[in-house]
DRENVEXVO-552557 format. One record per residue: residue in one letter; y negated, z, x negated of N, C-alpha, C in turn. Coordinates in steps of 0.001 Angstrom, whole numbers, plus 500000, padded with zeros to 6 digits. Layout:
<rs>
AYZXYZXYZX/...
</rs>
This chain:
<rs>
X708883447029925573708078445795924650706738446214924874/X706278446038923476704672446224923232703771445787924154/X702728446191924337701714445656925455701289444404924497/X700847444407923305700273443316922625701377441944922646/X702500442436922882703430441140922840703854440727924223/X703031441375925243703636441097926854702778439699926798/X703450438723927655702706437598928219702854437671929660/X702036436969930453701676436946931893703234436119932119/X703591436663933442704914435961934023704675435693935366/X705315435015936045705753435010937469707129435013937719/X707481436131938767708702436191939206708979435839940687/X710101434895940918710246434234942247711493435170942667/X711268436109943605712390436846943978712601436164945662/X713900435953945713714510435266947001715606436354947494/X715182437275948455715755438432948818715445438655950452/X716253438801951271716062438655952825715851440363953080/X716185441136952195715953442662952513714986443395951837/X713781443657952889712319444208952243712545445417951365/X713604446170951702714168447502951069714309447146949458/X715227446182949486715746445581948066714481444884947366/X713625444176948051712408443478947633711226444846946739/X711371446007947687710586447166947233711172447625945864/X712436447823945911713090448253944572712861447384943102/X712999446051943693712714444987942713711293445086942063/X710302445365943212708926445776942755708582446513941836/X709432447803942253709133448961941183709651448759939973/X710918448208939912711612447862938517710870447013937582/X709905446015938340709218445136937573708273445856936931/X707618446831937831706173447474937394706554448461936058/X707853449119936426708211450051935277708586449270933933/X709089447854934099709374447157932876708192446854932218/X706949447034933105705728446524932333705378445031932493/X706251444340933272705982443095933411704614442707934594/X703931441741933818702582441378934704702444439901935008/X701730439578935856701225438270936263699914437842935532/X699454436868935500698042436422935019697181436637936209/X696154437632936064695188437861936974695389439149937992/X696884439427937768696809440618939026698034441480938455/X698320442535938810699154443582938342700895443136938878/X700692442360939891702154442093940665702446440676940168/X703630440442939568704002439015939052704947438600940168/X705355439433941251706288438958942013705845438061943137/X706733436915943541706298435842944755707710436136945255/X707558436212946758708526436333947473709165435593948699/X710291435446948743710659434395949593712020434919950424/X712115434929951553713260435568952443714367434776952682/X714132433469952694715288432671952655715444431531951576/X716620430926951358716815430035950424715996428762950550/X715668428176951799714801427163951962713361427605951620/X712948428526951781711695429068951696711427429317949930/X712529429761949388712698430012947870712460428570947023/X713351427655947546713038426335947049711815425913947236/X711230425861948311709628425321948475708698426182947370/X708953427522947490708182428340946705708233427894945022/X709580427716944619709699427303943226708837425774942907/X708935424920943817708345423903943598706952423851943504/X706355424843944139705033424850944298704549425857943240/X705030427059942962704608428103942180704952427743940505/X706144427205940369706850427031939120706814428138938185/X707659429160938879707800430370938458708466430668937009/X708497431651936226708969431785934931710489432140935005/X710686432842936199712283433449936235712469433495937604/X713622433266938173713796433565939599715164434540939701/X714855435649940713716055436548940962716644435936942345/X717826435921942362718253434957943586719482436104944150/X719042436365945387720397436990946062721201436119946717/X722490436502946375723557435474946886723875435483948244/X723588436563949007723582436842950508722216436499951221/X722168435161951707720994434995952133721041434363953764/X720087434619954564720448434032956180720695432478956289/X720275431747955093720513430393955279721565429946954173/X722047430768953381723022430496952288723727431455951640/X724659431374951142725449432661950395726437432088949404/X726722432788948670727901432658947341727306431648946342/X728059430877945916727878429789944478727023428903945121/X727260428365946490726172427181946979725077427358946719/X724802428750946633722998429342946651722750429132945170/X723529429447944355723077429132942910723006427856942748/X724096426873943029723862425546942936722759424467943367/X722312424866944577721117424672945278719854425022944643/X719819426332944124718651426817943279718204425762941929/X719768426061941218719687425245940106719178423780940235/X719517423206941184719189421680941448717591421619941752/X717036422599941983715509422567942504714569422866941454/X715196424021940540714538424359939477715259424273938422/X715844423043937561716841423042936648716375423963935432/X715193423804934960714553424320933659714088426024933916/X714332426605935158713898427797935184715206428800935339/X715175429819934257716512430766934367716562431534935651/X717811431665936316718234432443937366718848433552937034/X718497434697937542719179435805937583719853436190939070/X720943436589939218721779436360940383721867438011940458/X721339438341941938721564439544942199722603439839943388/X723332440683943723724666440817944625724486442432944711/X724852442765946248725198444046946212726699444740945773/X727233443961945169728549444616944592728727443959943444/X729612444699942630729920444308941048731130443735940951/X730903442431941083732365441545941099731968440689940102/X733074440935939005733113440133937879733425438595937885/X734441438455938917734902437049939177733567435973939635/X732873436975940817731814436253941129730631436091940307/X730571436815939194729533436898938117730003435610937238/X731031435628937001731521434397936224731292433007936899/X731508433111937907731460431685938798730017431297938856/X729174432343938912727599432118939096726825431648937873/X727524432079936588727132431707935386727489430421935327/X728918429907935539729473428393935362728323427451936196/X727913428005937557727220427423938475725810427205937756/X725280427734936495724104427708935957723074428843936056/X723657430003936418722702431174936166722723431676934612/X721665432121934652721715433103933205722214434359933011/X722075435050934178722574436233934191722934436900935574/X723737438193935740724169438637936992723826440097936874/X723316440703938336723118442234938160723362442562939284/X724327443614939440724271443958940807723213445040941083/X722652445196942188721559445886942893721541447167942563/X722739447823942373723212449180942203722459449363940758/X722672448439939579722272448519938444720613448602938115/X720002448392939075718529448166939181717781449184938240/X718293450439938798717231451484937872718186452155936530/X719263451436936194719800451808935255719105451301933855/X718517452397933133718019451931931470717175450743931650/X716126450618932644715423449083932630716342448081932565/X717369448095933308718393446816933393717655445552933738/X716670445839934895716077444545935402715203443887934656/X714302444856933908713489444260932860714251443830931657/X715078444229931198715974443905930085716536442183930428/X717131442110931531717574441154931926716696439865932213/X715359440224932529714467439255932755713928438807931344/X713776439857930584713192439316929292714393438632928153/X715436438847928523716604438248927813716721436927928516/X716675436733929564716831435437930300715664434531929854/X714763435102929721713500434072929256713497434039927670/X714262434635927025714315434216925607715438433198925323/X716460433858926294717531432505926071717107431239926601/X716469431219927591715838429981928122715005429320927100/X714407430110926152713517429212925572714303428685924211/X715407429413924006716282429010922907717116427738923228/X717737428027924608718434426826925208717378425486925172/X716083425845925557715152424682925794714882423922924184/X714966424730923454714852424185921858716099423487921447/X717198424193921767718464423484921515718804422108922247/X718106422275923377718313420758924071717463419977923668/X716183420191922861715513419522922080715907418761920972/X716898419853920252717194419442919041718397418517919290/X719313418936919898720425418050920920720050416618921090/X718801416735921870718419415076922130717946414353920970/X717600415247920139716924414333918750718023413911917838/X719141414622917791720190414520917009720869413222917655/X721000413312918945721887412443919439720936410989919548/X719528411206919213718738409658919582718593409107918235/X718696410041917033718437409282915751719502408271915439/X719176407244914361719904406088914271721009406597913066/X720909407625912248721677407767911528722935408726912024/X723990408309911454725310409165911829725108410559911285/X725190411433912169725506412937911898726767413537912265/X727381414206911243728643414859911690728708416328910757/X729190417437911642729336418696911525730705419025911091/X731018419445909949732437419960909659732477421385909429/X733786422174909498733669423555909246734240423492907432/X734478424573906985734607424596905271735880423913905148/X736730423516906214738171422801905384737854421448905846/X736581421019906157736202419628906260736759419118907535/X737124419831908480737661419121910060736127419295910596/X735802417793911261734735417486912092734976418463913205/X733831419015913478733485419916914788732494419135915750/X731686418266915189730644417573916025730192416323915540/X729995415208916313729241414271915756728542413452916817/X727300412989916158726369412164917225726714410851917673/X726434410273918647726711409013918992726581407897917984/X725519407959917045725094407104915764726311407206915077/X726907408180914688728098408276913912729525407409914654/X729455407850915726730720407092916584730344405585916519/X729170405429916821728882403702916653728836403093915433/X728679403773914227728714403273913070730130402932912625/X730926404296912781732486404024912307733354403418913491/X733012403189914731734032402797915612734903403745916330/X734914405071915764735792405995916245734918406710917679/X735761407294918323735023407919919656735006409351919316/X734225410044919936734127411558919843735567412524919799/X736221411950920705737602412548920865738576412152919712/X738272411132918950739338410730917975738785411341916635/X737344411676916439736815412294915156736815413814915267/X736955414445916342736863416027916404738152416354915697/X738161417489914618739295417804914032739889417036912837/X739443416135912590739761415147911712738898415382910208/X739717414951909201738862415099907784738319413702907705/X736757413647907621736378412365907422736537411780906256/X737180412511905365737506411593904151738619410943903938/X739355411596904955740916410529904965740533409560906070/X739803409748907317739563408860908437738659407830907774/X737965407777906962737034406819906609737219406084905392/X738237406662904416738404406339903079738747404774902961/X738018404072902249738288402539902259738882402282900737/X739178403291900183740108403104898506739004402673897529/X737798402389897901736927401997897172736433402977895963/X736672404399896147736096405237895474737499406048894969/X737447406661893670738663407183893087738518408520893323/X739632409199892940739581410800893002738664411226892682/X738087411103891154737129411934890401735630411727891556/X735535410809892049734509410274893031734316411942894051/X735408411909894777735561413007895749735484414275894979/X736051414353893897736040415679893220734763416175892874/X733830415359892409732379415362891849731547416034893263/X731997415197894384731382415617895687731555417005896047/X732644417331896118733198418707896284732642419822895501/X732580419189894252732141420228893358730717420768893536/X729996419763893999728606419991894490728557420680895477/X728924420790896460728754421080897759729458422564897810/X730587422844897329731036423899897223730503425239896422/X729546424624895853728712425641895042727242425997895849/X727271425324897069726197425597897841724874424475897648/X725183423413896709723958422643896524724366421165897262/X723136420442897673723089419624898574723522418189897505/X724555417355898167725147416127897662724504414853897890/X724448413789897476723559412659897862724009411451896962/X724587410496897781725095409336897105725455408235898012/X725932407182897571726355405889898288727723405566897853/X728498405119899131729842404792899036729995403795899907/X731788403531899821731733402094900871732980402986901771/X732756402930903167733542403472904127734274402524904835/X735160402953905778736270402001906249735901402411907914/X735538401301908670735632401688909932736822401622910947/X736872401851912074738191402104912753738854400812912796/X738085399652912946738812398516912845739411397760911380/X738862398869910445739568398274909127738233397754908396/X737180397165908807736351396694908238735460397520907391/X734776397304906191734216398240905197732647398025905384/X732088398981905133730520399233905284730010400215904283/X728944399662903603728256400516902744727379401869903399/X727370402812902863726984404041903493726083404998902610/X725135405271903046724275406212901802724477407672902501/X725012408555901901725589409904902726724976411149901872/X724447412153902785723659413370902287724845414614902864/X725019415513902147725991416609902791725340417767902437/X724967418487903304724147419828903037725209421132903634/X725519422025902589726257423104902886725322424233904000/X725959424948904946725190425789905662726070427113905394/X725116427786905106725773429240904778725295430426906034/X726140431126906070725904432296907063725226433477906816/X724847434602907523724406435649907048724984436234905983/X726350436045905673727117436922904610727077436097903460/X726252434799903555726109434248902070726969432947901736/X728163433138902533729393432150902416729131430872903276/X729532430083902633729493428666903367730488428489904670/X729907428136905887730725428161907146730880426792907266/X729681425863907452729950424347907923729082423658906619/X729496422291907071728615421467906259728173420232907398/X727083419732906931726355419096907518726060417629906837/X726699416235907453726549415167906791725706414105907541/X724901413580906829723862412507907442724305411327906980/X724635410198907609725180409029907166724230407806907504/X723975406873906649723324405570907132724141404443906597/X724226403355907586724865402228907271724051401321906501/X723904401110905373723036400226904528723594398956904187/X724663398401904983725064397102904432724211396188904567/X723584396082905764722480394683905757721235395212904386/X721025396219904075719960396429902819720683395983901673/X721866396405901392722687396037900383722877394764900064/X723216393839901482723463392408901406722062391700901055/X720874392302901744719397391682901301719369391893900010/X719541393133899419719250393393897786720035392433897043/X721420392138897431722089391297896587722040389892896731/X721350389225897965720956387927898097719733387842897214/X718618388841897279717353388637896237717740388370894721/X718915389452894569719225389377893252720105387894892669/X720431387331894091721122386217893599720305385157893269/X719441385189894411718402384049894171717485384193892908/X717238385478892300716539385445891344717305385077889990/X718797384738890121719487384447888841720200382994889227/X720076382369890239720633381225890408719793380231891117/X720139378892890946719386377650890939719567377453892420/X718753377441893161718757377338894532719138376039895301/X719130374787894353719682373768895109721391373844894809/X721842373932893457722963373976893287723959375158893152/X723318376427893230723860377667893310724499378002892109/X724202377382890921724734377599889715723592378431889115/X724161379266887882723375380352887301722136379321886685/X720713380303886719719638379724886343719439380028884807/X718322379541884376718229379922882947718114381494882487/X717581382160883335717648383800883053718977384002882748/X719632383931883856721145384479883950722106383653882767/X721900382605882352722468381871881297722269382534880053/X720889382818880037720359383854878401721212385071878707/X721188385732879737721989387096879657723295386802879218/X723979386161880036725472385707879641725565385573878334/X724699384550877844725059383926876442724729385215875426/X723791386342875665723577387394875074724875388195874914/X725481388390875963726946389243876267728089388742875338/X727928387375875601729270386627874846728837386533873360/X727692386569873017727609386655871487727890387885871165/X727370389267871605727821390336871158729451390452871084/X729991390038872220731638389844872198732260389145870816/X731716387906870551732232387635869754732031387593868069/X730730388431868091730305389298866790731314390070866465/X731609390823867791732776392040867595734105391678867030/X734296390760867691736013390255867582735639388985866543/X734608388690865766734631387625864843735270386351865587/X734851385955866723735472384761867363734433383504867458/X734356382735868229733632381433868414733561381105869870/X732322380652869807731755380088871226731036378762871240/X730904378113872190730306376795872377729153376886873176/X728109376328873023726860375770874081726897374441874081/X726804373719875245726841372438875647725738372118876388/X724832371239875856723643370824876495723941369551877304/X723606369312878562724089368170879394722701367559879777/X722428366352879862721391365712880567721904364470881032/X721586364133882501722240362908883280721493361819882517/X722249360745882426721587359248882031721429358420883214/X720037357934883339719445357193884237719534357941885553/X719254359192885665718980359820887047717640359436887606/X716500359038886904715184359025887277715115357753888133/X716087356554887822716090355447888945716799355827890237/X717666356947890285718461357235891565717085357932892263/X716292358577891851715501359247892755714107358134893170/X713961357373891916712528356312892302713388355278893485/X714897355098893643715094353795894312715856354575895805/X716586355650895411717175356031896952716531357485897466/X715483357638896555714631359122897268715132360532896723/X714409361309896652714621362673896066715691363347896885/X715931363034898167716837363546898863718403363344898544/X718345362155898230719741361566897661719920362374896331/X718709362213895489718894362876893892719373363956894157/X718907364840895146719161366517895221720797366527895588/X721239365643896332722709365643896626723474365267895723/X723344364446894735723876363978893803723898365151892610/X722827365895892368722918367064891447723894367976892118/X723748368452893393724810369336893853726367368733893589/X726397367448893691727978366785893541728364367073891938/X727359366812891341727286367026889626727778368376889139/X727310369407889850727548370756889628728801371087890008/X729256370441891203730660370777891735731761370114890408/X731300368964890237732440368388889104732163369308887671/X731146369794887242730949370413886179731735371726886207/X731691372546887309732317373757887658734022373277887464/X734214372292888022735870372103887983736426371558886699/X735426371573885704735829371236883983735868372327883190/X735082373595883343735498374656882614736689375367882803/X737470375923881714738893376106881669739023377677882482/X737902378522882179737992379877882479736860380289883270/X737144381524884003736004382314885025734948382830884093/X735404383069882845734254383626881922733257382596881221/X733720381493881610732629380162881177731693380147882389/X730545379503881748729241379366882595728879378022882707/X728627377725883936727910376210884225726536376625884801/X725416376342883981724076376744884458723315375385884511/X722350375513885699721368374289885681719771374775884942/X719167374245884310718095374489883773716868373925884365/X717185372941885237716128372238885781716166370842885835/X715641369979886714715942368694886731717365368141886670/X717631367319885749718954367028885584719536367499884402/X719045368748884039719656369317882746720639370524883016/X721636370346882269722772371314882734723083372013881202/X723743373110881209724278374044880363725801374328880452/X726520374247879596727915374960879672728120375957878527/X728475376981878810728505378181878172730441378292878090/X730869378140876889732164378178876570732412379636875830/X732434380463876488732436382140876032733258382292874774/X734391381533874917735317381985873688736389380662873566/X736144380277872329737047379231872131737552379357870683/X739003378822870422739560379032869087739073378139868000/X738427377029868265737976376033867157736981375136867937/X736325374539867161735175373419867755735873372410868645/X737033371900868145737820370919868776737936371269870293/X738004372523870865738372372963872036737117372634873060/X735833372460872483734526372165873058734601370587873286/X734886369961872097735282368555872275736269368088873517/X737252368797873800738085368417874918737517368685876214/X736848369672876273735960370137877463734629368975877588/X734236368523876609733018367414876872733795366230877077/X734840365849876865735571364530877100735730364684878681/X736112365756879141736741366186880376735442365888881330/X734289366354880906732779366344881734732655364822881721/X732678364249880547732234362692880477733099361921881416/X734410362138881681735178361528882603734890361757884108/X734641363003884333734497363368885795732934362989886324/X731816362927885236730789362444885790730548361050885799/X731410360240885057731348358895885146732138358235886420/X732785359303887083733594358800888516732439358598889544/X732608357261890392731519356911891300731322358159892137/X730153358601892473729558359426893507729369358783894800/X730142359322896089729854358711897252728865359649897951/X727672359254898497726716360126898900726277359127900293/X726507359618901285726398358584902635726559357389902235/X725937356278902470726348354941902366726372354554900926/X725675355086900067725642355064898572726828355420897816/X727177354508896812728009354805895869726773354651894450/X727219355649893904726339356128892674727140356204891551/X726989355626890311727784355654889290726458355948887989/X726792357101887409725994357800886236727060358075885188/X726272358601884175726805359192883005725968360447882690/X726606361201881520725779362221880943726208362182879539/X724988362534878646724887362754877281724879364351877135/X725947364516876123726068366114875883726149366433874410/X725333367511874171725182368136872760725655369258872639/X726232369528871569727269370654871342726758371443870025/X726541372741870312726374373846869138727424374789869386/X728183375088868043728960376099867909728757377497867345/X729068378533867611728720379807867049729949379954866230/X729936380578864908728781380514863989727998379618863308/X728874378486863232728181377144862402726953376648862691/X726511376698864144725443376004864325724244376883864700/X724480378229864579723444379220865055724215380656865525/X723430381773865253723845382660865585723254383805866706/X722179383020867125721346383451868097721044382685869400/X720632383243870535720642382769871776719813381239871697/X718443381491871119717448380555871303717821379388870286/X718619379608868889719008378694868141720101377811868230/X721177378401869499722078377972869675721769376773870822/X720841377252871568720217376508873045719288375150872044/X718783375501871242717801374345870758718599373416869940/X719650373893868987720562373066868399721434372138869422/X721907372603870453722598372112871284721658370786871894/X720523371101872297719676370274872733719147369130871710/X718902369397870611718839368378869485719987367733869405/X721303368019869574722388367219869549722797366499870903/X722060366619872105722012365994873071721199364625872974/X720115365125872189719165364009872183719574362678871209/X720669363167870351721265362337869286722228361763870053/X722830362229871211724112361693871828723263360434872650/X722266360705873192721453359883873856720903358375873057/X720731358557871685720363357641870855721698356676870487/X722570357603870686724236356857870310724298355871871393/X724032356108872351724541354950873283724586355803874749/X724250356817874969724531357651876158725853357655876661/X726312358576877540727806358681877930728740359189876918/X728111360079875684729072360473875093728514361681874259/X729202362392873498728912364003873186728497363625871498/X727860364766871101727829364784869574727711366421869216/X728132366760868129728082368137867776726863368177866729/X726163369328866613725086369558865797725416369488864539/X726732369755864061727013369670862631727151368138861945/X727632367274863078727483365766862619726072365343862209/X724999365815863088723744365477862370723608365650861394/X723583367335860832723639367618859634724206366761858323/X725370366483858522726092365557857926725615364144857622/X725148363483858696724389362512859032723100362298858109/X722465363270858253721208363419857357721186363461855957/X722304364476855600722381364136853959723248362983853701/X723962362273854373724122360931853865723021359874853645/
</rs>
């Protein structure tokens, strides 16, 4: 050890033989070990009880422990000392070279084992002390890392190159529902596979990590109880000194709550809060998409603009709470009138609704739906103690006859609705009929 790299240490020697103590002091001096402020770093205790008291007071860096003391002997001596100074490395000293005893001492918590006859062999004691201090520092760091890994909220697992799990932290078992004994040795891909990702997804993942690159992505995993959860996953390859990949470290977060919140925010941004129907923004988006499709296929679609008749008196006489409940019931009936999932019922605001029939064969198909809506809305609504009867006026614009753009179709359907109002309410009108009437 270079003098510039030596640091002052204290060595607690628990030894009842003064002659052996002298040998130890000589070897410590030859090894160049020194203490703060004095040459001799050795603190001496001749019994286990005195040694335990000295350890508590002096806080030594290392303990040299004889297994044969006046008040204790054997492995019990190591166990007692380890309980007193759990963070201090212990080097066991015995008068015989007993490998079974050495192994038992190591299992009991000793860092190293040295027969007294080896003290003068090639700086054996000095090397044992230095190595014990280095190992203790590494073990302390490992314990810190282990505590940190076990405390984090993210699930962490380590696999070998065959994708067999060798270790997982408590968060991983909490997220997945599998215990540690259930995950070790298993393939996480098979264990957590929800069926939501196809083979190409996993092939892309493996192609990335097998060439030594980090893979990051999101997927749906399956818990032990069969339920699914959204996960953000990062997999990092770990290479050895030979440059080959030996392990993979995966860090997983359960992002189900975040995804649900994001989806809820998106839903609220595109749906009417009262009726949960698509709002004007989502309607426009769907109308753009439907127009693009019917243009490609040279098909037909219809936009129906609805306004409830005499809705204002309901609000004025019964109150806005009843009016809101009425609008929710109207929305439910309108949903029941559209023939396909691809069709859209939207609320623009107030008592105005729009129905998009994304694909029809002819304009008469829109008339069939309009008559169905008129009948459904005119049936009495029972809201609390109130029996409410209303009707609706409907204007219809058909692509491509009455417009070929979103704004034009909505405007023409709105215009047709006002003419339905003028025609007596509770009826429907096509935009083309208006043009024919004007010409006449």
